[in-house]
N, C-alpha and C positions, 0 to 999 in steps of 0.2 A: 480516463483517470480512475483509479480505484476509489470506491466509495468507502473510505475508512470509517466514516460515521456509522454506516450501516453495519459494518463488522462489529463495531463497539456496541451498537444497539442490540443486535442479535445475540451477542455474547452476554449482555446484561439480562437478557430474557432466559438465559440458561441453555441456549442453543449450542451444541457442541461444534468443534471445528469442522468436522466432516459435513455436518448439516449446513453450516455457513458456506462452506466451499460449494456444495451442491446447489444451494438456493441462489447463490450469487454468480455461479459459473466462473469462479476464480481458483487459482492454485491454492492448495492447502498451506503451502509455505507462506503465501501472502497473508493468510489469516493468522498463522502462528507468529510471523514477524511483526505484524501490526499489533497484535495483542501484547507481545513481549515489549515492544517499544512504548506502547501506551502505558503499560504498568510501570516501566522505567521512568516515564514522565509524570506519573501520578494522574494519568487521564483515564476517565471512563466515559460512558455515554453521556452522563449528566454534565460532567465538567467540560466535555467537548462541545456541548450544545451551543454555547454562545460564540464559539469560534467559527470563522468562515472555513470553507473547504480548503482554501489555500493556507490559512493559518494552521489548521489541523495537520495538513501534510507537512508544513514546515516544522511543526513541533515534533512530529514523528520521525522525520527525516531531515535533520538540520543540514544546512548548506555545508558541503564538503564531505559529508558521509555518504552521499549518493543514495539513490532510491534502489530498493531491492528489485524492482521491476523495470529499471531504467531502459526506456525505449531509445534505441539509437535513431538518429534522424535519417531521412532519406538520402541526404548528401553523403553522410558517413557510410551508409550502406552501399551506395553506388561507388564510392571511393574504394571500399574493401573489395567489391566485386570486380572492379577494373584491375586491381592488383592480382587477383586470382586468375583472371583471363590472360594476363600478360605473361 
């Protein structure tokens, strides 16, 4: 799971998106999307601090909107692979 809190913390310290990407080993678009969604929700590192990781993720990616990095499950992957092989 992406550490959204760390993205917000590093951004609050003035770290640019490329530096956040490098230091966390995540996609630049993940950083950009997280910061855009946080701004849209009025969240920053300090306001996110009392939230659990699960609550923070839910605020950034409300149910039904889907997560930008949505991992497909192993079952779905196997199903897709089976159709390709047929």
